[in-house]
C-alpha positions as CSV (number, residue, x, y, z in Angstrom):
1,M,-98.0,-26.8,17.5
2,D,-97.1,-23.8,15.4
3,R,-96.1,-22.0,18.6
4,W,-93.5,-24.8,19.3
5,V,-92.2,-24.8,15.8
6,S,-91.8,-21.1,15.8
7,A,-89.9,-21.3,19.1
8,L,-87.5,-24.0,17.8
9,W,-86.8,-21.9,14.7
10,V,-86.0,-18.9,16.9
11,I,-83.6,-21.0,19.0
12,A,-81.9,-22.5,15.9
13,W,-81.5,-19.1,14.3
14,S,-80.0,-17.7,17.4
15,V,-77.4,-20.5,17.6
16,M,-76.5,-20.0,14.0
17,T,-76.1,-16.3,14.2
18,V,-74.2,-16.1,17.5
19,T,-70.6,-15.2,16.9
20,V,-68.2,-16.7,19.4
21,T,-64.9,-14.9,19.7
22,V,-62.1,-16.9,21.2
23,T,-59.0,-15.1,22.3
24,V,-55.9,-17.3,22.4
25,T,-52.9,-16.0,24.3
26,V,-49.7,-17.6,23.2
27,T,-46.8,-17.4,25.6
28,V,-43.5,-17.3,23.8
29,T,-40.8,-18.9,25.8
30,A,-37.1,-18.3,25.2
31,D,-35.2,-20.8,23.1
32,P,-32.8,-22.7,25.4
33,S,-30.1,-22.8,22.8
34,D,-30.1,-19.0,22.4
35,E,-30.0,-18.6,26.2
36,A,-27.0,-20.9,26.5
37,C,-25.3,-19.1,23.6
38,L,-25.7,-15.6,25.0
39,R,-24.8,-16.6,28.6
40,E,-21.6,-18.3,27.5
41,L,-20.7,-15.3,25.3
42,R,-21.1,-13.0,28.3
43,K,-18.9,-15.3,30.4
44,S,-16.1,-15.3,27.8
45,L,-15.8,-11.5,27.9
46,E,-13.9,-9.5,30.5
47,E,-16.1,-7.3,32.7
48,P,-19.0,-7.3,30.2
49,E,-21.2,-5.4,32.7
50,K,-19.3,-2.2,31.9
51,V,-20.3,-2.3,28.3
52,L,-23.2,-4.7,27.9
53,H,-25.3,-2.9,30.5
54,N,-28.6,-4.6,29.8
55,W,-27.3,-8.2,29.5
56,S,-28.8,-9.0,32.9
57,E,-30.0,-12.4,34.0
58,E,-33.5,-11.3,33.6
59,N,-33.0,-10.3,30.0
60,L,-30.9,-13.3,29.2
61,A,-33.7,-15.5,30.4
62,K,-35.9,-14.0,27.7
63,P,-33.6,-12.4,25.0
64,C,-36.4,-12.2,22.4
65,N,-39.9,-11.0,22.3
66,D,-41.0,-12.1,18.9
67,S,-39.0,-9.8,16.6
68,T,-37.7,-7.4,19.3
69,S,-34.8,-8.0,21.7
70,N,-34.2,-6.9,25.2
71,L,-30.4,-7.2,24.7
72,Q,-28.0,-4.6,23.3
73,G,-26.7,-5.6,19.9
74,A,-29.1,-8.4,19.4
75,I,-31.9,-8.6,16.8
76,C,-34.6,-11.2,16.8
77,N,-36.8,-12.8,14.3
78,N,-39.7,-15.1,15.2
79,G,-38.5,-15.4,18.8
80,R,-34.9,-16.4,17.8
81,I,-31.6,-14.4,17.7
82,Y,-30.7,-13.9,14.1
83,K,-28.2,-11.1,14.3
84,L,-25.5,-10.1,16.9
85,S,-23.8,-6.8,16.3
86,L,-21.4,-5.9,19.1
87,N,-18.8,-3.9,17.2
88,N,-16.7,-1.1,18.4
89,L,-17.4,-1.6,22.1
90,S,-13.8,-2.2,23.3
91,L,-14.8,-5.7,24.3
92,R,-12.0,-7.8,25.8
93,G,-11.8,-11.6,26.2
94,S,-12.3,-14.4,23.7
95,I,-15.0,-15.6,21.3
96,S,-17.0,-18.3,23.0
97,P,-17.3,-21.6,21.1
98,Y,-20.8,-21.8,22.5
99,L,-21.8,-19.2,20.0
100,S,-22.5,-22.2,17.9
101,N,-25.7,-22.7,20.0
102,C,-27.3,-19.7,18.3
103,T,-28.2,-21.9,15.4
104,N,-30.5,-19.3,13.8
105,L,-27.8,-16.7,13.6
106,Q,-27.4,-15.1,10.2
107,A,-25.0,-12.2,11.0
108,L,-22.2,-12.0,13.5
109,D,-20.3,-8.7,13.9
110,L,-17.7,-8.5,16.6
111,S,-15.4,-6.1,14.8
112,S,-13.3,-3.3,16.2
113,N,-12.9,-4.7,19.7
114,L,-9.9,-6.1,21.7
115,L,-10.8,-9.8,21.5
116,S,-8.0,-12.3,21.5
117,G,-7.6,-16.1,21.2
118,P,-8.6,-18.3,18.3
119,I,-11.6,-18.3,16.0
120,P,-13.6,-21.3,17.3
121,P,-14.0,-24.1,14.8
122,D,-17.4,-24.7,16.5
123,L,-18.8,-21.8,14.4
124,Q,-19.3,-24.4,11.7
125,S,-22.6,-25.2,13.4
126,L,-24.0,-21.8,12.4
127,V,-25.3,-23.2,9.2
128,N,-27.5,-20.1,8.5
129,L,-24.6,-17.7,8.9
130,A,-24.3,-15.2,6.0
131,V,-22.1,-12.5,7.5
132,L,-19.0,-13.1,9.6
133,N,-17.1,-9.9,10.6
134,L,-14.3,-10.4,13.2
135,S,-12.0,-7.7,11.8
136,S,-9.8,-5.3,13.8
137,N,-9.3,-7.5,16.9
138,R,-6.3,-9.4,18.3
139,L,-7.4,-12.9,17.2
140,Q,-4.6,-15.5,16.8
141,G,-4.2,-18.9,15.3
142,P,-5.4,-20.3,12.0
143,I,-8.5,-19.6,10.0
144,P,-10.7,-22.7,10.7
145,P,-11.3,-24.7,7.5
146,Q,-14.6,-25.8,9.1
147,L,-16.1,-22.5,8.1
148,T,-16.7,-24.1,4.8
149,L,-19.7,-25.9,6.4
150,C,-21.4,-22.5,6.7
151,A,-22.6,-22.8,3.1
152,Y,-24.5,-19.5,3.1
153,L,-21.5,-17.3,4.0
154,N,-21.5,-14.2,1.8
155,I,-19.0,-12.1,3.7
156,I,-15.9,-13.1,5.6
157,D,-14.0,-10.1,7.1
158,L,-11.0,-11.0,9.2
159,H,-8.6,-8.1,8.4
160,D,-6.3,-6.5,11.0
161,N,-5.8,-9.4,13.4
162,L,-2.9,-11.7,14.3
163,L,-4.0,-14.8,12.4
164,S,-1.3,-17.1,11.1
165,G,-0.9,-20.2,9.0
166,P,-2.2,-20.8,5.5
167,I,-5.5,-19.7,4.0
168,P,-7.7,-22.9,3.9
169,Q,-8.1,-24.1,0.3
170,Q,-11.7,-25.2,1.2
171,L,-12.9,-21.6,1.6
172,G,-13.0,-21.4,-2.2
173,L,-15.9,-23.9,-2.1
174,L,-18.2,-21.2,-0.6
175,V,-20.0,-20.3,-3.8
176,R,-21.9,-17.5,-2.3
177,L,-18.8,-15.7,-1.0
178,S,-18.7,-12.3,-2.5
179,A,-16.5,-10.4,0.0
180,F,-13.3,-11.8,1.6
181,D,-10.7,-9.8,3.5
182,V,-7.8,-11.2,5.4
183,S,-5.4,-8.3,4.9
184,N,-2.9,-7.3,7.6
185,N,-2.4,-10.6,9.4
186,R,0.5,-13.0,9.7
187,L,-0.8,-15.5,7.1
188,S,1.7,-17.5,5.1
189,G,1.9,-19.7,2.0
190,P,0.2,-19.5,-1.3
191,I,-3.2,-17.9,-1.9
192,P,-5.6,-20.8,-2.8
193,S,-6.3,-20.8,-6.5
194,S,-10.0,-21.3,-5.6
195,L,-10.0,-17.8,-4.2
196,S,-7.9,-16.2,-6.9
197,N,-9.5,-17.7,-10.1
198,R,-10.1,-15.2,-12.8
199,T,-13.7,-14.3,-13.8
200,A,-13.9,-12.3,-17.0
201,N,-10.2,-11.4,-16.7
202,F,-10.6,-10.2,-13.1
203,P,-9.6,-12.1,-10.0
204,R,-12.4,-13.3,-7.7
205,F,-10.9,-11.2,-5.0
206,N,-8.4,-8.4,-5.7
207,A,-5.0,-7.9,-4.1
208,S,-6.3,-5.6,-1.3
209,S,-8.0,-8.7,0.3
210,F,-4.6,-10.2,0.9
211,L,-2.1,-7.4,1.4
212,G,-0.2,-7.0,4.7
213,N,0.8,-10.7,5.1
214,K,4.5,-10.7,4.3
215,D,4.8,-14.5,3.9
216,L,1.7,-14.8,1.7
217,Y,2.2,-15.0,-2.0
218,G,0.5,-15.8,-5.3
219,Y,-2.0,-14.2,-7.6
220,P,-3.5,-11.6,-7.3
221,L,-0.6,-10.3,-5.2
222,P,2.3,-8.8,-7.3
223,P,5.3,-11.1,-7.8
224,L,7.8,-11.1,-5.0
225,R,10.8,-8.9,-5.7
226,K,14.3,-9.9,-4.8
227,Q,15.2,-7.8,-1.9
228,G,18.2,-5.6,-2.9
229,L,20.3,-3.5,-0.7
230,S,19.0,-0.1,0.1
231,V,20.9,3.1,-0.8
232,L,21.8,3.6,2.9
233,A,23.0,0.0,3.2
234,I,25.2,0.5,0.1
235,V,26.6,3.8,1.4
236,G,27.3,2.1,4.8
237,I,29.0,-0.8,3.2
238,G,31.1,1.6,1.1
239,L,32.1,3.7,4.1
240,G,32.9,0.6,6.1
241,S,35.0,-0.9,3.3
242,G,36.8,2.4,2.8
243,L,37.6,2.7,6.5
244,A,38.8,-0.8,6.6
245,S,41.1,-0.2,3.6
246,L,42.4,2.9,5.2
247,V,43.3,1.1,8.4
248,L,45.0,-1.7,6.5
249,S,46.9,0.7,4.4
250,F,48.0,2.7,7.5
251,S,49.1,-0.6,9.2
252,A,51.0,-1.7,6.2
253,V,52.9,1.7,6.1
254,C,53.7,1.5,9.8
255,I,55.1,-2.1,9.3
256,W,57.1,-1.0,6.3
257,L,58.5,1.9,8.2
258,K,59.5,-0.3,11.0
259,I,61.2,-2.8,8.7
260,T,63.0,0.1,6.9
261,D,64.2,1.6,10.1
262,R,65.5,-1.8,11.2
263,N,67.3,-2.3,7.9
264,I,68.9,1.2,8.1
265,A,70.0,0.5,11.7
266,L,71.6,-2.8,10.6
267,Q,73.4,-1.1,7.7
268,E,74.7,1.6,9.9
269,A,75.9,-0.9,12.4
270,K,77.8,-2.8,9.7
271,I,79.4,0.4,8.4
272,T,80.4,1.4,11.9
273,H,82.0,-2.0,12.4
274,L,84.0,-1.8,9.2
275,M,85.3,1.7,9.9
276,P,88.9,1.8,11.5
277,D,89.4,3.3,14.9
278,Y,91.5,6.4,14.9
């Protein structure tokens, strides 16, 4: 009996002290939204293979490996694209509206390229976006007021483009916005008061954020000056007026001389007629 009890204790103790190690392998699959976002971005660019050398179909199928990325200019976090930095690559084409599918994106930098076309209003879906840098391109059209829906925006840099129209008043509602630059565009109209309000006697954004837009006005830009005539213009007008006066004077003298000659001829004819014949 004691032998059986001892045997049972040995078995029980063995079960209790055995450590079972289970290795679980988690296969991380690519997020379909990120895949669609990046594929459409590549399609919107002209000859991307010349610049984005590793944006192959294989790498696009799995753009992230946890916190690392197989794609040039992409940075991942927890298997999602959270930053795209494709600046200064001479990229041509347009900005794909399907970038809005990269819903985890926090920073988008496409600056210093040759991109044209509008800024897609669809970027409003990037609700986590904090940095938007599209400066030094050839972008046209208005600034989308829908960017206001990107409530975490901290930086908006759109300088040196061909953007036109007014600055949306709604952008002043972005309370986290600390850097804003739309200089050297074709913007027009007043600077929204929501972007130029004074804080401790200083404007929210200084004049350099708005310079280079000839039809843009309002604080903090200096008051518009009445455009006067330049020195060269004044000299030109003076010379032109003087020449015109000289021509008129010369013409008047010529006419006067002709009239005088005619009068003299008439007087001589009268005198000749009155003189007797000898």
